[in-house]
C-alpha positions as CSV (number, residue, x, y, z in Angstrom):
1,X,27.4,12.4,-26.3
2,X,26.4,16.4,-26.8
3,X,28.8,19.2,-27.5
4,X,28.9,21.9,-24.8
5,X,29.9,24.5,-27.1
6,X,27.2,23.7,-29.6
7,X,24.3,23.6,-26.8
8,X,25.7,26.8,-25.6
9,X,25.5,28.4,-28.8
10,X,21.9,27.0,-29.8
11,X,20.5,28.8,-27.1
12,X,22.2,32.1,-28.2
13,X,20.4,31.2,-31.3
14,X,17.0,30.6,-29.6
15,X,17.0,26.4,-29.8
16,X,16.8,24.1,-27.2
17,X,17.2,20.2,-27.1
18,X,15.0,17.6,-26.4
19,X,14.9,13.8,-27.3
20,X,12.8,11.7,-28.8
21,X,11.0,9.2,-25.7
22,X,10.9,6.6,-28.6
23,X,14.8,6.3,-29.6
24,X,16.5,8.7,-27.1
25,X,17.7,10.9,-30.3
26,X,18.2,14.5,-29.4
27,X,16.7,17.3,-31.6
28,X,16.7,20.9,-31.8
29,X,13.5,22.6,-30.8
30,X,12.5,26.6,-31.7
31,X,9.0,27.1,-31.7
32,X,7.1,29.4,-33.6
33,X,5.8,31.0,-30.6
34,X,7.6,31.2,-27.5
35,X,6.5,30.8,-23.8
36,X,8.1,33.5,-21.8
37,X,7.4,34.7,-18.3
38,X,6.9,38.6,-17.7
39,X,9.2,39.0,-15.1
40,X,7.3,42.7,-14.2
41,X,4.0,41.0,-14.0
42,X,4.5,37.9,-12.0
43,X,2.1,37.3,-9.4
44,X,2.2,34.1,-7.3
45,X,-1.4,32.4,-6.6
46,X,-3.0,33.1,-3.2
47,X,-1.6,29.0,-2.2
48,X,1.6,29.9,-3.3
49,X,1.5,33.2,-1.2
50,X,0.1,31.4,2.0
51,X,3.1,28.6,1.9
52,X,5.4,31.3,1.6
53,X,4.3,33.3,4.4
54,X,3.9,29.8,6.5
55,X,7.3,29.2,5.2
56,X,6.7,25.4,4.4
57,X,9.4,24.8,2.8
58,X,13.0,25.8,2.4
59,X,14.2,26.8,-1.0
60,X,18.0,26.6,-1.6
61,X,19.8,27.2,-5.0
62,X,22.4,24.3,-6.6
63,X,22.7,22.1,-3.4
64,X,21.4,19.1,-5.3
65,X,21.4,20.0,-9.0
66,X,21.8,16.4,-10.0
67,X,19.0,15.2,-7.8
68,X,16.6,17.9,-9.7
69,X,17.4,17.1,-13.1
70,X,17.2,13.6,-12.3
71,X,13.5,13.8,-10.6
72,X,12.7,16.1,-13.6
73,X,13.9,13.3,-15.9
74,X,11.6,11.1,-14.8
75,X,8.4,10.0,-16.6
76,X,5.4,12.3,-15.1
77,X,2.3,10.9,-13.6
78,X,0.2,10.3,-16.2
79,X,3.0,9.7,-18.7
80,X,5.0,6.8,-19.4
81,X,7.9,8.6,-21.2
82,X,10.4,11.4,-20.9
83,X,12.2,13.9,-23.2
84,X,15.1,14.3,-20.9
85,X,17.5,11.5,-22.0
86,X,20.8,10.5,-20.1
87,X,22.5,12.4,-22.6
88,X,21.0,15.6,-21.7
89,X,21.3,14.8,-18.1
90,X,25.0,14.1,-18.4
91,X,25.5,17.4,-20.4
92,X,23.5,19.7,-18.0
93,X,25.4,18.3,-15.1
94,X,28.1,19.4,-16.8
95,X,27.1,23.0,-17.7
96,X,26.0,23.1,-13.9
97,X,29.8,22.4,-12.9
98,X,30.9,25.2,-15.1
99,X,28.6,27.6,-13.4
100,X,25.8,27.6,-16.2
101,X,23.1,25.6,-15.6
102,X,21.1,26.0,-11.8
103,X,18.7,24.0,-9.8
104,X,16.3,25.6,-7.1
105,X,15.1,23.3,-4.9
106,X,12.2,23.2,-2.3
107,X,13.0,20.9,0.7
108,X,10.6,19.9,3.5
109,X,11.3,18.6,6.9
110,X,15.0,17.7,5.3
111,X,13.5,15.5,1.7
112,X,13.8,17.4,-2.0
113,X,10.2,18.1,-2.5
114,X,10.2,19.5,-6.1
115,X,12.1,22.3,-7.9
116,X,13.2,23.3,-11.2
117,X,16.0,23.8,-13.3
118,X,17.7,26.0,-16.3
119,X,20.5,27.9,-17.7
120,X,21.5,31.3,-17.0
121,X,23.3,33.3,-19.8
122,X,23.4,37.0,-19.4
123,X,20.4,38.7,-18.5
124,X,18.1,35.5,-19.7
125,X,17.1,32.3,-18.0
126,X,15.9,29.1,-19.9
127,X,13.9,27.3,-17.9
128,X,14.3,23.4,-18.6
129,X,11.8,21.3,-16.5
130,X,10.1,21.4,-13.2
131,X,9.2,18.6,-10.8
132,X,7.1,18.1,-7.4
133,X,7.1,15.4,-4.9
134,X,4.6,17.2,-2.6
135,X,2.1,19.8,-4.0
136,X,3.0,23.4,-4.6
137,X,6.9,22.5,-4.2
138,X,7.6,23.3,-7.8
139,X,5.3,26.4,-7.6
140,X,7.5,27.8,-4.6
141,X,10.7,27.0,-6.0
142,X,9.4,29.0,-9.4
143,X,8.6,31.8,-7.2
144,X,11.7,32.2,-5.4
145,X,13.8,31.9,-9.0
146,X,11.5,34.7,-10.6
147,X,12.2,37.0,-7.5
148,X,15.9,36.2,-7.7
149,X,15.8,37.1,-11.2
150,X,13.8,40.2,-10.7
151,X,16.3,41.5,-7.7
152,X,19.5,40.5,-10.4
153,X,17.7,42.6,-13.1
154,X,17.0,39.9,-15.8
155,X,15.3,40.7,-18.8
156,X,13.9,37.2,-19.6
157,X,12.3,34.1,-18.2
158,X,12.3,31.6,-21.1
159,X,9.5,28.8,-20.6
160,X,9.6,27.1,-24.3
161,X,6.8,25.5,-25.0
162,X,3.5,26.9,-23.4
163,X,1.2,24.5,-21.4
164,X,-1.7,24.9,-19.1
165,X,0.9,24.8,-16.1
166,X,2.8,27.4,-17.4
167,X,-0.4,29.5,-18.0
168,X,-1.1,29.3,-14.6
169,X,2.1,30.6,-13.5
170,X,2.0,33.5,-15.3
171,X,3.5,32.6,-19.0
172,X,2.5,34.3,-22.1
173,X,3.3,33.4,-26.0
174,X,5.4,35.8,-27.9
175,X,6.3,35.6,-31.6
176,X,9.5,34.0,-32.7
177,X,11.1,37.1,-34.3
178,X,10.0,39.3,-31.2
179,X,11.5,36.7,-28.6
180,X,14.8,36.6,-30.6
181,X,14.9,40.6,-30.4
182,X,14.4,40.1,-26.5
183,X,16.9,37.1,-25.9
184,X,19.3,39.4,-28.2
185,X,19.4,42.1,-25.6
186,X,19.1,39.9,-23.0
187,X,22.1,37.9,-23.7
188,X,24.3,41.6,-23.8
189,X,23.6,42.2,-20.2
190,X,26.5,41.0,-17.9
191,X,24.8,39.3,-14.8
192,X,25.9,36.5,-12.7
193,X,23.4,34.1,-11.3
194,X,24.7,33.4,-8.0
């Protein structure tokens, strides 16, 4: 079982947990280069902008955190394994109950169509995972998250490990030492996520 205090201390030091899909064992990650989304440079794609104008999805915060994290924990379409173990799900559900972990959900005709979850500490939001059941649902939720963080004055949107999808969303890589400096400044802020 993950110790919540240890988990939060790890985030404050630049680590995040993953589980090995092969055996479910938990390990701590601290990449040499960190993926972050520069909040001041973010621009949605044309497709996302079009869906936002059409109000194709109803976006909400924290209405179905457990549904989001369990959907994120399911294997991806082209993969048979996941890094989000039952132990991780349980820990983040506890963090959600404490008001630290949050979800952003895209709903379509009353059905959860996509979303994301992460942890908010000070002026830092640590994005953990995204999922979608309808095209662009997670990207619309991501857009809403970024705009929310901008309004609240957040300094850091941590995307953890770069991949092509994050790159399309505007993520860039940052050297570890630079990331730790930004993290320290962000953690000094006193911002309530909701």
